N, C-alpha and C positions, 0 to 999 in steps of 0.2 A: 358533597352531591353529585358536582358537575362529574369530579373524576371516578365518584362510584358507578355512577350512569355508564361512562365511559369503560370503564374496566369489565361491567357485567355485557355490554356490547361487544367488547373486544372477546371476552368468553366464549359467547354464543357463536361468534362468527369462527372463531379457531375450532370448535366442535362440530361446525356444519361444513366448513370447507376443508378441503384434501391440503397438503403442504403446496406449496408455490411448484417444487420439483417434482410433484406427481401427475400435475395437471397439463404440464406446460411441454410441447413438442419441442426435440433440442434446438432445432432450426429457430425457436422463439426468442432464444437467446442476443441474436443478430438484431433483433428488432429494438429501435432505439427506446419505447416505452416497456420493453421487458426489465422486471425487474429482478436482479441481480442479487446473490449472496456473496458479493464482492465489492470492492471498493469501486463505487461508479458515480457520477453526476450526470440525472437525468434532465435537466433544465441548463439552457445556454446562458441563462442569466446568474446562475450560482458558480461562484469562484472561490478557491482559493479555501478549498476542506482541509481543517486541520483537527486531527485526533491523537490526543497524547497523553501521558502521564500529566497532573497539575505538576508545575514547575518546570519541564523537562520537554520543551516545545521540539525538540530534535530526537526523542526516544521514542522506543515504539509503544504502539498502547496497549501496554501490558501493566496491569496493577493484581495485586495481592488480595484474596479473599479475606473477609472481617479484617482488614487492617484501615488505617485509615488515608490512605493512597485513593486518587481519583481521577478519573479520566477526563480531560477538558476535551470539549470539542467546540467548533468554531467556523462562520463560514460569509461569505458577502453574498447579499444580492443585488446585484450592479441593475436592478429593473429602475430602482432611485425610491420606489414606494415601498412603506412598510407592510407587510404582511403576516398575519398569524400563523405561526408553523407549530405545531407539533412532532412529538419525537416517540419512538417506542424502541425497545431492545429484545432481540430474538434469540434464543437460545440453539444453537446447532452443535453437531457432531463433528467430528474430526475430519471430515469429508466435506463439509460448510454445506450440508442439508440440514434442514430445520430439525429438530430433535421432538423424538415422540412424548416429550412434556407439554403439561397444561401450563400457561403461565404462570398458575399459583402454585406450581412446584418449583420454579425456578425464581420468582419474583417474593421480595418481602412485602411488596407494597403495589403499588398501581401499575397499570400495564401501558399506560401512555401519560403524557404531561405535557403544557404549552411550554415554549422557551420564552421565558419575558426578559430576559437581560438583550436587550439590542439598543444600539447608538448609531447616530447618522452619520456619514462620513464628513470631516472638516476640513475647507481648503483644497479639496481635491479637484481636476478634472474633469476622473469619472466620479460621478455619484453614485453612492452604494449606501446601505444599509448593512451593519455589521452585526450578526449575531452571536450569543457564548452562551454555552451550556457546559454543567457540569453531572457526573454522574460516578457514584451512587449521590441522591438528595433523596430529600425526606419523602418525595412522591413516587419515585422511580428507583430500588434497588434491590440488586440480584443477593440470592443466596445460595447458588452453586457457582463451582468453577467449571470454565470452558471456553469454549468460542461462543462469540457475541457479535449480533450484527446489528449495527445502529442504524434507524429506518427514520429519516426526518421527511416531512409532509406537510401540506399545507391543510390547517385545523379542519378547515370547513368542508374539505374533502379527502380523507385518508387514502383514496387510490392515486392521487397526482402526488406520489414520491417525486421528492427533488434529489436526495442521494442516500447511500447506501455505504457503511463503512465499517470494516473489522475492528474489533477489539477483542481482547484476550485478558480472561480473570483467572489467576493461578492459587492453589493452593500448594506448595513446594513439597513433596514428600519424596524426591528420588534428586540424586547428584548425575551430573553430566561431565564428561573429561572427555576432550576430543584434540584432536591436532589435524594438520594439514601436510600429507605427503606429497611426495611425486609418485603418479600412478608406477603398479607393476608395468604394465605394458610399455615396451620402451620406446614406442610408436608415441606416446602421447605425453612421454614426462618432461619435456618443454612447454607444453603450452598448454594441460589439462591441469587439476587440483583433484586429489583424494581426500575425501574427508573420511576420517576413522575415529571412531568412538566408542564409548562404553557406559552402559547407565548402572547406577550401583543403585539398587533398590531395596536396602535394608527397610526404610518405614513401609514397604507395601506388602502384604499379603497375599502373595500371589500363588495360585496352584496351576495356573497355564499361561505362561509371560508371553509364548509367542502368539496367542489369542487373546492376550488381556492387556498387553501395551502396544500401542501404534504410533510411530514416529513421522512428523514431515520435517523435513530437511531444507532449507531456504538459503539462495544466497541473495545477500542484500537483500533489496524488498521486492523482487522479483517473484510472483507466482508463476508463471507461466513454463518456466523451469523446474520447478520446486519436484523435490522427490518425496513420495508420499506411500504411508502404509508400510514402512521398513519393518522389518523382520528381523531380532537379531540369528547372527551366523552360527554363535553358541553362547552357551551359559555356562557360567564358573561359579558355583555359589548363589549367591544373590547379585552378581555382575552380568549385565547381558552384554553380549560383545556384539559391535557392530564393525567388523574389519575385514570387509568383503572386498574381493580384488575386483574392479570395474563395475562396480553397482553405486557406488555412493560416489560418484565423477562428477565435475563439471568442468565446462570452458573456463578457463582463466579470465579472457576478458583483456580488457586495458585499465588505466586510471580512467575514473570519469572527468570528461570535459566539464568546464564551469563558465561561469560569467557573471560579476557583480552588477545588479542592478539597484543596491542600494540610495545611488543619487541619480538624479533623471538634471542636474544641474552640470555634471560634465561626464566626459568618458572616461569611465574606469576599466577595471581588468575586461579585456575580451570586445568591450564595447566600440565599434567602428564609429558611428553617427545616432544622435538623439534627434529627433526632427518633432513640430508641435503642428498637428494639421487641426485647425477649430473644429472640423466635421470630424475626424477621426480620431484626434487624441493624441496622445504621445505615439511615436513610431522609433522603433529603436531597431539600430541595424547590428548585427554582429559581426566581427570580422570573420571572413569565410574560411569555413572548417575545413580539416582534409583528411583524407581517408588514412589512417596510420597501417604504417607499410606492416609486414608480418615479422620483418626482422628487427624492428624499432618499439623497445618498451620504453613506457615513460613513469616515472616516477614522480606523480604530481603531488605536492604536499595541500594543494586547495582540494583534493578531492574528501567528500564527505559522505560517499559510498551511495550517492545519489539522490540525496535529501537536498532540502530546501530550507532557508530559512527566512522569515518576513522581517524587511528589517528597512526603516529608512534614515538616511543622516541629511536629509532636507526639513524633517519637522519633527514635532516632541514624540508624538504618537505612533507606534507602530500598527495597533491597532486600527484604526481611523483616520490617520492622516497619510497612514502610506499610499500612493497613487498608482494607476495601473497604466500600463505600456503595452504595445503591441512589439512583440520581439518577433525579428525576423531572423531565420537561420538559412542556411546555406552550404550544402557540400558538395564539392565539385566531384562528376562522375562523367568518364566520357560516355556512355550510354546508358539508356534506362535499362533496368533490371526486370527480365520477363518471365523470370519463375517466382516473383514472391514482390513484397513490398517494401520499403521502407519505412520506420517511424523513430520519434522522438521516444524517450524514456527515461522513467526515473520518476521522483516523487512530483514532478511536477506534471506529470500525464495521471497521477495515480498507480504509478505501476501497471497500465493498462496499455492493449491498444486500441487507442480512441478516433475516430475518425478526425478529429482536429489534430491529431499530432503525425497524420501521416502526410509523408512528404510527395510532392506531387513533380515529376521531371520537366525541367526549363530547356528546352533543347536551343533556344538562342544561347542562354548561360551554358549550356551542358553542364548541369549540374539538379542535384534535387534540392528544393527548397520548402519551407513550410513556416508558418508563424503561430503563435499561441498570446493570447491575450492574460499577462503575469501581473502580480502586486509585486510593488518594490521589495526587492530582496538578495538572497546570493542563493545560485542556483547551480548543481550538479544534474548531468545528462549526460545518455549514450544514443548512437543509432545504432535501432536493431535492425535486420531484415529478418521479415518474416515468412518465411516460404508459401507458396499455395498450399492449400490445404494442411497447415500444419498450425496448431496452438505454441509451440515452443518460437521464441526469436533466436538469434544467431548474433554474433558478434565479429564472426571471421571477415568478414566484406569491409566492414566498415572500420572497425578499431583493434583488430588483431585479439590473437587469444596466446597468454603467458601465465607460465607456470608462477611466476615473480610478482602476480599482480595481487594487490593488497585488496582482497576483498572479506567480506562479512557475512558469517553462516550463522542461522540460529537455528533452535532445536527445539520444535515442540513434541514434548511428549504427554502421550493421552492415555488415559488408564480407565478400563471397563471391566471390573469384575466378573467374574461368570454371573450370569442371571442378571445384569445390571441396564439400567434403562438409560443411561447416557455416559458421556465419553467426557471421565472429570480428565483437566489439565494439571497436570502434577509437576512440570517445569516447564519454563524457557528460558533455555541459555543460550546468550550468544558470544561467539570469539569474533577479533576482530584483530587478525594478526597475519605478517607477512610469514610466507610459508616456509618449512625447514629448509 
C-alpha cells in the first residue's frame, strides 16, 4: 500500500508540475540547492557516490534493456547517523532534459522505493553509514531504453535531494566503427585528436536519418567538452558517415596524474606524508605536482582515464572498512591566473567543476592548492583551467596537449523516429586506443 500511495502521489505531482528545466532561470544552476540533471552531490556529508554495472565497478553505468544486467549504486553518509533514503529514476532525452513521458510509460513498476541495504563502518576513524542499491528490482524497473537520472533523497522530505547521477539503458540496434586520426589542419596535428566514425543502421527503419539520429561524443568521463547533436556528413546506403574536417576534434591532453591511497600505514605512490590528527582525521599530503611542459608527453601506465577504484589494503572490506583522508594537492605556479580558475577534474569530482575542487592561489608557496576528503583507493586526476564565462575546461596551461595521448571516446547513439515521443538509446560504444 505504501508503494502504491507514493506512486500515485508521484504521478499527480508529475502531472501538475512542469519539468524543472522549464521552471528555472539558467542562473539558478549555480545555486547549491538547484537540482541538476547531471552527476552532482548536494550535501557535504555524502561521499563516494558510485554508479556502475553490477560486477564492474570501473565501467560506465550502461546496461542493456531486458537483460539480466543491473545498475549498482552506493554512497557513504558521513554524518554518522542512519537516515531513511528514497530514490527514483527519471527518463531524459538525448540532451538530458526530462522526457515528455509519464512515469507509467517508462517504468514497469513503482516510481520510487526506499534504500534498505545499509551497513555501519567498522574500525574507521571517520564513521559513516554505507548505503547500497540495485536497479532494476521488484519495486523499480524501467521498460524503455534511453538516458536515466537516478535521484536519491531523504525519504521523509523528497525535496531534500542528496545526489543525482546519470545512467544509460541501451537497446543495441546499430553498430559504430570509429578511429582517431590527426586533424587535417596542419597547425593542430601534433596536439589535437580528430574522431571519425560511421554508424551502420541496418537494424533501424530510417526515413530521415539526419532528423531521427542524434549522436553525443564524449572524451573520457567529461561532459564539459562533449560534442552533441552530431549529424552525418554523408549517407551511403545504410551507413551514416561522420568524417567531418574540424568538427569532431578534441584537445589531446596528457596522461592522467595518479596517487595510491589504498593504505594509510605507509607512503605509497605519489604520497609524501600521512598525518593523523584526532580532531581532523587523516591528512595525506601528495608530492607537489608540476606543470607539464608543452613539449613533454607522458606515457603513464597507471592511467585509468580519470577513474578511481575504492580499495583498502589495511582491512578486509572495501565497502565498510576503507577509511577517509583529507588529501592535499599542490601545483606550483609562478603567478595567479586572472582570466579563469583552476580545478581538479576526474571521477573524484564526478567530472564536475565543483566548488570543493577549485584550487586557491597561495602567495607564500607560489602555487595553487586544494584538498578533497576521499575514501581509500586508487585515483586518477587532472588539473583543468576554466576560463571566465566558459563552461569548457582546458588542459593547455597545466597538462599540455598531445596527439599521442591515450584517451577514451564514448559514442551515445539516439534514435527518435518521425512522430516518436522519446529518444531511444540504440548504441553506446567506447574506444580506448592509442591514435594512429
